[in-house]
N, CA, C and O atoms as a GROMACS GRO file, in nm:
protein
  352
    1MET      N    1   0.084  -0.118   0.000
    1MET     CA    2   0.000   0.000   0.000
    1MET      C    3   0.089   0.124   0.000
    1MET      O    4   0.196   0.126   0.060
    2ALA      N    5   0.044   0.227  -0.067
    2ALA     CA    6   0.121   0.350  -0.079
    2ALA      C    7   0.119   0.428   0.053
    2ALA      O    8   0.018   0.430   0.124
    3ASN      N    9   0.231   0.494   0.082
    3ASN     CA   10   0.240   0.579   0.202
    3ASN      C   11   0.229   0.726   0.167
    3ASN      O   12   0.194   0.808   0.252
    4ILE      N   13   0.257   0.760   0.043
    4ILE     CA   14   0.258   0.900   0.000
    4ILE      C   15   0.116   0.946  -0.029
    4ILE      O   16   0.039   0.876  -0.094
    5LYS      N   17   0.084   1.065   0.021
    5LYS     CA   18  -0.052   1.118   0.011
    5LYS      C   19  -0.099   1.129  -0.134
    5LYS      O   20  -0.212   1.091  -0.166
    6SER      N   21  -0.013   1.181  -0.221
    6SER     CA   22  -0.052   1.198  -0.361
    6SER      C   23  -0.075   1.063  -0.430
    6SER      O   24  -0.162   1.050  -0.516
    7GLN      N   25   0.004   0.962  -0.391
    7GLN     CA   26  -0.014   0.829  -0.451
    7GLN      C   27  -0.141   0.763  -0.402
    7GLN      O   28  -0.207   0.691  -0.477
    8ILE      N   29  -0.177   0.787  -0.277
    8ILE     CA   30  -0.303   0.734  -0.223
    8ILE      C   31  -0.420   0.792  -0.302
    8ILE      O   32  -0.513   0.720  -0.339
    9LYS      N   33  -0.415   0.924  -0.327
    9LYS     CA   34  -0.521   0.989  -0.405
    9LYS      C   35  -0.522   0.934  -0.547
    9LYS      O   36  -0.629   0.905  -0.602
   10ARG      N   37  -0.404   0.918  -0.606
   10ARG     CA   38  -0.394   0.865  -0.743
   10ARG      C   39  -0.455   0.726  -0.751
   10ARG      O   40  -0.522   0.693  -0.850
   11ASN      N   41  -0.433   0.644  -0.650
   11ASN     CA   42  -0.491   0.509  -0.647
   11ASN      C   43  -0.644   0.515  -0.643
   11ASN      O   44  -0.712   0.437  -0.710
   12ARG      N   45  -0.697   0.609  -0.562
   12ARG     CA   46  -0.843   0.626  -0.556
   12ARG      C   47  -0.898   0.667  -0.692
   12ARG      O   48  -0.999   0.613  -0.737
   13GLN      N   49  -0.831   0.761  -0.758
   13GLN     CA   50  -0.876   0.808  -0.890
   13GLN      C   51  -0.872   0.695  -0.992
   13GLN      O   52  -0.965   0.678  -1.071
   14ASN      N   53  -0.764   0.618  -0.990
   14ASN     CA   54  -0.750   0.507  -1.084
   14ASN      C   55  -0.860   0.404  -1.065
   14ASN      O   56  -0.912   0.349  -1.162
   15GLU      N   57  -0.895   0.378  -0.940
   15GLU     CA   58  -1.000   0.281  -0.911
   15GLU      C   59  -1.135   0.329  -0.965
   15GLU      O   60  -1.211   0.251  -1.023
   16LYS      N   61  -1.165   0.459  -0.945
   16LYS     CA   62  -1.290   0.516  -0.997
   16LYS      C   63  -1.295   0.503  -1.150
   16LYS      O   64  -1.396   0.461  -1.206
   17ARG      N   65  -1.186   0.541  -1.214
   17ARG     CA   66  -1.180   0.535  -1.360
   17ARG      C   67  -1.193   0.392  -1.410
   17ARG      O   68  -1.257   0.366  -1.511
   18HIS      N   69  -1.130   0.300  -1.337
   18HIS     CA   70  -1.135   0.159  -1.375
   18HIS      C   71  -1.279   0.108  -1.374
   18HIS      O   72  -1.322   0.040  -1.466
   19GLU      N   73  -1.352   0.142  -1.269
   19GLU     CA   74  -1.492   0.100  -1.258
   19GLU      C   75  -1.576   0.162  -1.369
   19GLU      O   76  -1.660   0.095  -1.429
   20ARG      N   77  -1.554   0.291  -1.396
   20ARG     CA   78  -1.630   0.360  -1.501
   20ARG      C   79  -1.601   0.298  -1.637
   20ARG      O   80  -1.693   0.274  -1.716
   21ASN      N   81  -1.474   0.273  -1.664
   21ASN     CA   82  -1.435   0.214  -1.793
   21ASN      C   83  -1.493   0.074  -1.809
   21ASN      O   84  -1.534   0.035  -1.918
   22ARG      N   85  -1.494  -0.001  -1.698
   22ARG     CA   86  -1.550  -0.136  -1.705
   22ARG      C   87  -1.698  -0.133  -1.739
   22ARG      O   88  -1.746  -0.216  -1.816
   23ALA      N   89  -1.770  -0.038  -1.681
   23ALA     CA   90  -1.913  -0.025  -1.708
   23ALA      C   91  -1.936   0.010  -1.855
   23ALA      O   92  -2.026  -0.046  -1.920
   24VAL      N   93  -1.855   0.101  -1.908
   24VAL     CA   94  -1.870   0.142  -2.047
   24VAL      C   95  -1.840   0.025  -2.140
   24VAL      O   96  -1.913   0.001  -2.236
   25LYS      N   97  -1.733  -0.049  -2.112
   25LYS     CA   98  -1.696  -0.162  -2.197
   25LYS      C   99  -1.803  -0.270  -2.195
   25LYS      O  100  -1.830  -0.333  -2.298
   26THR      N  101  -1.864  -0.292  -2.079
   26THR     CA  102  -1.970  -0.392  -2.069
   26THR      C  103  -2.090  -0.352  -2.153
   26THR      O  104  -2.148  -0.435  -2.223
   27SER      N  105  -2.127  -0.224  -2.147
   27SER     CA  106  -2.241  -0.178  -2.227
   27SER      C  107  -2.209  -0.184  -2.376
   27SER      O  108  -2.298  -0.209  -2.458
   28LEU      N  109  -2.083  -0.162  -2.413
   28LEU     CA  110  -2.042  -0.174  -2.553
   28LEU      C  111  -2.058  -0.317  -2.602
   28LEU      O  112  -2.106  -0.342  -2.713
   29LYS      N  113  -2.017  -0.411  -2.518
   29LYS     CA  114  -2.030  -0.552  -2.556
   29LYS      C  115  -2.178  -0.588  -2.577
   29LYS      O  116  -2.212  -0.661  -2.670
   30THR      N  117  -2.264  -0.536  -2.491
   30THR     CA  118  -2.407  -0.562  -2.503
   30THR      C  119  -2.462  -0.505  -2.634
   30THR      O  120  -2.538  -0.571  -2.704
   31SER      N  121  -2.423  -0.381  -2.666
   31SER     CA  122  -2.476  -0.318  -2.787
   31SER      C  123  -2.425  -0.388  -2.914
   31SER      O  124  -2.500  -0.401  -3.011
   32THR      N  125  -2.300  -0.432  -2.913
   32THR     CA  126  -2.249  -0.504  -3.031
   32THR      C  127  -2.313  -0.641  -3.043
   32THR      O  128  -2.335  -0.691  -3.154
   33LYS      N  129  -2.343  -0.702  -2.929
   33LYS     CA  130  -2.408  -0.832  -2.932
   33LYS      C  131  -2.550  -0.821  -2.990
   33LYS      O  132  -2.596  -0.912  -3.060
   34LYS      N  133  -2.619  -0.711  -2.960
   34LYS     CA  134  -2.753  -0.689  -3.016
   34LYS      C  135  -2.747  -0.686  -3.168
   34LYS      O  136  -2.834  -0.741  -3.236
   35VAL      N  137  -2.642  -0.622  -3.222
   35VAL     CA  138  -2.625  -0.615  -3.367
   35VAL      C  139  -2.602  -0.756  -3.422
   35VAL      O  140  -2.662  -0.794  -3.522
   36GLN      N  141  -2.514  -0.832  -3.357
   36GLN     CA  142  -2.482  -0.967  -3.404
   36GLN      C  143  -2.603  -1.058  -3.401
   36GLN      O  144  -2.622  -1.141  -3.490
   37VAL      N  145  -2.686  -1.044  -3.298
   37VAL     CA  146  -2.807  -1.126  -3.288
   37VAL      C  147  -2.904  -1.091  -3.400
   37VAL      O  148  -2.962  -1.180  -3.462
   38ALA      N  149  -2.920  -0.961  -3.427
   38ALA     CA  150  -3.010  -0.918  -3.534
   38ALA      C  151  -2.960  -0.965  -3.670
   38ALA      O  152  -3.040  -1.003  -3.755
   39VAL      N  153  -2.828  -0.964  -3.690
   39VAL     CA  154  -2.770  -1.012  -3.816
   39VAL      C  155  -2.793  -1.162  -3.829
   39VAL      O  156  -2.827  -1.211  -3.937
   40ALA      N  157  -2.774  -1.236  -3.720
   40ALA     CA  158  -2.793  -1.382  -3.723
   40ALA      C  159  -2.938  -1.418  -3.755
   40ALA      O  160  -2.964  -1.518  -3.822
   41GLU      N  161  -3.032  -1.336  -3.705
   41GLU     CA  162  -3.173  -1.361  -3.734
   41GLU      C  163  -3.212  -1.315  -3.873
   41GLU      O  164  -3.318  -1.354  -3.923
   42GLY      N  165  -3.129  -1.233  -3.935
   42GLY     CA  166  -3.159  -1.182  -4.068
   42GLY      C  167  -3.252  -1.063  -4.068
   42GLY      O  168  -3.310  -1.030  -4.172
   43ASP      N  169  -3.267  -0.999  -3.954
   43ASP     CA  170  -3.356  -0.883  -3.942
   43ASP      C  171  -3.277  -0.757  -3.977
   43ASP      O  172  -3.205  -0.702  -3.894
   44ALA      N  173  -3.291  -0.712  -4.101
   44ALA     CA  174  -3.212  -0.599  -4.151
   44ALA      C  175  -3.246  -0.468  -4.080
   44ALA      O  176  -3.157  -0.390  -4.048
   45GLU      N  177  -3.373  -0.446  -4.056
   45GLU     CA  178  -3.415  -0.320  -3.993
   45GLU      C  179  -3.362  -0.308  -3.850
   45GLU      O  180  -3.305  -0.206  -3.813
   46ALA      N  181  -3.380  -0.414  -3.772
   46ALA     CA  182  -3.331  -0.412  -3.634
   46ALA      C  183  -3.178  -0.404  -3.630
   46ALA      O  184  -3.121  -0.339  -3.542
   47ALA      N  185  -3.115  -0.469  -3.726
   47ALA     CA  186  -2.968  -0.468  -3.731
   47ALA      C  187  -2.915  -0.328  -3.759
   47ALA      O  188  -2.818  -0.285  -3.697
   48THR      N  189  -2.978  -0.257  -3.852
   48THR     CA  190  -2.930  -0.122  -3.884
   48THR      C  191  -2.953  -0.025  -3.767
   48THR      O  192  -2.869   0.060  -3.738
   49ILE      N  193  -3.068  -0.039  -3.701
   49ILE     CA  194  -3.096   0.048  -3.587
   49ILE      C  195  -2.998   0.022  -3.474
   49ILE      O  196  -2.940   0.116  -3.418
   50SER      N  197  -2.978  -0.104  -3.440
   50SER     CA  198  -2.885  -0.136  -3.331
   50SER      C  199  -2.741  -0.106  -3.369
   50SER      O  200  -2.659  -0.075  -3.282
   51GLN      N  201  -2.709  -0.116  -3.499
   51GLN     CA  202  -2.573  -0.083  -3.544
   51GLN      C  203  -2.547   0.066  -3.529
   51GLN      O  204  -2.437   0.106  -3.490
   52ARG      N  205  -2.648   0.149  -3.558
   52ARG     CA  206  -2.633   0.292  -3.542
   52ARG      C  207  -2.612   0.329  -3.395
   52ARG      O  208  -2.528   0.414  -3.363
   53GLU      N  209  -2.688   0.265  -3.307
   53GLU     CA  210  -2.673   0.290  -3.164
   53GLU      C  211  -2.536   0.245  -3.113
   53GLU      O  212  -2.472   0.313  -3.033
   54ALA      N  213  -2.492   0.129  -3.162
   54ALA     CA  214  -2.361   0.077  -3.121
   54ALA      C  215  -2.249   0.169  -3.168
   54ALA      O  216  -2.153   0.192  -3.095
   55ALA      N  217  -2.262   0.223  -3.290
   55ALA     CA  218  -2.161   0.313  -3.343
   55ALA      C  219  -2.152   0.440  -3.259
   55ALA      O  220  -2.043   0.491  -3.232
   56ARG      N  221  -2.268   0.492  -3.218
   56ARG     CA  222  -2.270   0.611  -3.133
   56ARG      C  223  -2.201   0.585  -3.000
   56ARG      O  224  -2.121   0.666  -2.954
   57SER      N  225  -2.234   0.471  -2.938
   57SER     CA  226  -2.173   0.442  -2.808
   57SER      C  227  -2.023   0.415  -2.822
   57SER      O  228  -1.946   0.448  -2.732
   58LEU      N  229  -1.982   0.355  -2.934
   58LEU     CA  230  -1.839   0.334  -2.958
   58LEU      C  231  -1.767   0.468  -2.973
   58LEU      O  232  -1.658   0.487  -2.919
   59ASP      N  233  -1.829   0.562  -3.046
   59ASP     CA  234  -1.769   0.694  -3.063
   59ASP      C  235  -1.756   0.766  -2.929
   59ASP      O  236  -1.656   0.833  -2.903
   60LYS      N  237  -1.858   0.752  -2.845
   60LYS     CA  238  -1.852   0.815  -2.714
   60LYS      C  239  -1.739   0.756  -2.631
   60LYS      O  240  -1.669   0.828  -2.561
   61ALA      N  241  -1.722   0.623  -2.639
   61ALA     CA  242  -1.614   0.557  -2.565
   61ALA      C  243  -1.478   0.607  -2.613
   61ALA      O  244  -1.386   0.624  -2.533
   62ALA      N  245  -1.466   0.630  -2.743
   62ALA     CA  246  -1.340   0.681  -2.797
   62ALA      C  247  -1.313   0.823  -2.748
   62ALA      O  248  -1.200   0.857  -2.714
   63SER      N  249  -1.418   0.906  -2.744
   63SER     CA  250  -1.398   1.044  -2.702
   63SER      C  251  -1.366   1.052  -2.552
   63SER      O  252  -1.296   1.145  -2.509
   64LYS      N  253  -1.415   0.957  -2.474
   64LYS     CA  254  -1.386   0.956  -2.330
   64LYS      C  255  -1.251   0.891  -2.300
   64LYS      O  256  -1.201   0.901  -2.188
   65GLY      N  257  -1.192   0.826  -2.400
   65GLY     CA  258  -1.062   0.763  -2.380
   65GLY      C  259  -1.070   0.621  -2.327
   65GLY      O  260  -0.970   0.566  -2.282
   66VAL      N  261  -1.188   0.562  -2.331
   66VAL     CA  262  -1.203   0.424  -2.284
   66VAL      C  263  -1.139   0.330  -2.385
   66VAL      O  264  -1.070   0.235  -2.348
   67LEU      N  265  -1.162   0.355  -2.513
   67LEU     CA  266  -1.103   0.276  -2.622
   67LEU      C  267  -1.025   0.369  -2.714
   67LEU      O  268  -1.052   0.489  -2.721
   68HIS      N  269  -0.929   0.312  -2.783
   68HIS     CA  270  -0.851   0.390  -2.880
   68HIS      C  271  -0.936   0.415  -3.004
   68HIS      O  272  -1.023   0.334  -3.038
   69LYS      N  273  -0.912   0.527  -3.071
   69LYS     CA  274  -0.996   0.564  -3.185
   69LYS      C  275  -0.984   0.465  -3.299
   69LYS      O  276  -1.081   0.443  -3.372
   70ARG      N  277  -0.868   0.404  -3.318
   70ARG     CA  278  -0.853   0.306  -3.426
   70ARG      C  279  -0.925   0.176  -3.392
   70ARG      O  280  -0.979   0.109  -3.481
   71THR      N  281  -0.926   0.140  -3.266
   71THR     CA  282  -1.001   0.022  -3.221
   71THR      C  283  -1.149   0.043  -3.249
   71THR      O  284  -1.218  -0.048  -3.297
   72VAL      N  285  -1.197   0.162  -3.219
   72VAL     CA  286  -1.337   0.195  -3.241
   72VAL      C  287  -1.369   0.190  -3.391
   72VAL      O  288  -1.473   0.138  -3.431
   73ALA      N  289  -1.279   0.245  -3.472
   73ALA     CA  290  -1.301   0.246  -3.617
   73ALA      C  291  -1.308   0.103  -3.670
   73ALA      O  292  -1.392   0.072  -3.754
   74ARG      N  293  -1.221   0.017  -3.619
   74ARG     CA  294  -1.220  -0.123  -3.663
   74ARG      C  295  -1.350  -0.194  -3.624
   74ARG      O  296  -1.408  -0.267  -3.704
   75LYS      N  297  -1.393  -0.173  -3.500
   75LYS     CA  298  -1.516  -0.237  -3.453
   75LYS      C  299  -1.638  -0.188  -3.531
   75LYS      O  300  -1.725  -0.268  -3.569
   76LYS      N  301  -1.645  -0.056  -3.555
   76LYS     CA  302  -1.756   0.000  -3.632
   76LYS      C  303  -1.758  -0.056  -3.774
   76LYS      O  304  -1.864  -0.087  -3.828
   77SER      N  305  -1.641  -0.067  -3.833
   77SER     CA  306  -1.631  -0.119  -3.969
   77SER      C  307  -1.680  -0.263  -3.976
   77SER      O  308  -1.754  -0.300  -4.067
   78ARG      N  309  -1.640  -0.344  -3.881
   78ARG     CA  310  -1.682  -0.484  -3.880
   78ARG      C  311  -1.832  -0.498  -3.860
   78ARG      O  312  -1.896  -0.582  -3.922
   79LEU      N  313  -1.889  -0.413  -3.773
   79LEU     CA  314  -2.033  -0.416  -3.754
   79LEU      C  315  -2.106  -0.378  -3.881
   79LEU      O  316  -2.203  -0.443  -3.920
   80ALA      N  317  -2.059  -0.271  -3.947
   80ALA     CA  318  -2.122  -0.224  -4.070
   80ALA      C  319  -2.114  -0.331  -4.179
   80ALA      O  320  -2.210  -0.353  -4.252
   81LYS      N  321  -2.000  -0.397  -4.188
   81LYS     CA  322  -1.982  -0.503  -4.287
   81LYS      C  323  -2.081  -0.616  -4.265
   81LYS      O  324  -2.142  -0.665  -4.360
   82SER      N  325  -2.098  -0.656  -4.138
   82SER     CA  326  -2.189  -0.766  -4.109
   82SER      C  327  -2.334  -0.727  -4.137
   82SER      O  328  -2.413  -0.810  -4.184
   83VAL      N  329  -2.370  -0.601  -4.109
   83VAL     CA  330  -2.506  -0.555  -4.136
   83VAL      C  331  -2.531  -0.548  -4.286
   83VAL      O  332  -2.639  -0.582  -4.334
   84ASN      N  333  -2.431  -0.503  -4.362
   84ASN     CA  334  -2.448  -0.489  -4.507
   84ASN      C  335  -2.456  -0.624  -4.578
   84ASN      O  336  -2.502  -0.630  -4.692
   85LYS      N  337  -2.412  -0.731  -4.514
   85LYS     CA  338  -2.418  -0.864  -4.575
   85LYS      C  339  -2.561  -0.921  -4.574
   85LYS      O  340  -2.591  -1.015  -4.647
   86ILE      N  341  -2.648  -0.863  -4.491
   86ILE     CA  342  -2.786  -0.913  -4.483
   86ILE      C  343  -2.855  -0.881  -4.616
   86ILE      O  344  -2.850  -0.767  -4.662
   87PRO      N  345  -2.920  -0.982  -4.677
   87PRO     CA  346  -2.992  -0.953  -4.801
   87PRO      C  347  -3.108  -0.857  -4.775
   87PRO      O  348  -3.185  -0.875  -4.680
   88ALA      N  349  -3.120  -0.756  -4.859
   88ALA     CA  350  -3.222  -0.653  -4.840
   88ALA      C  351  -3.361  -0.703  -4.867
   88ALA      O  352  -3.458  -0.628  -4.855
   0.00000   0.00000   0.00000
């Protein structure tokens, strides 16, 4: 355990951020899974709606620094590709 006052505070801050980031990542997994389920069912309308929501939440995660912007771009691209494969 840290003895220095500033390090004790830093540990508290890191723990808060860790919990917040974990919550965001969990919700991202849920939103991407909704897209994958809709794609598996072949429901184009639901897939596009959930893909749009997932893209928004991914962008928010990138702006908050939870995920890297290139990681977000890759994930969004893969989601869009899977949605576009559904026959119209």
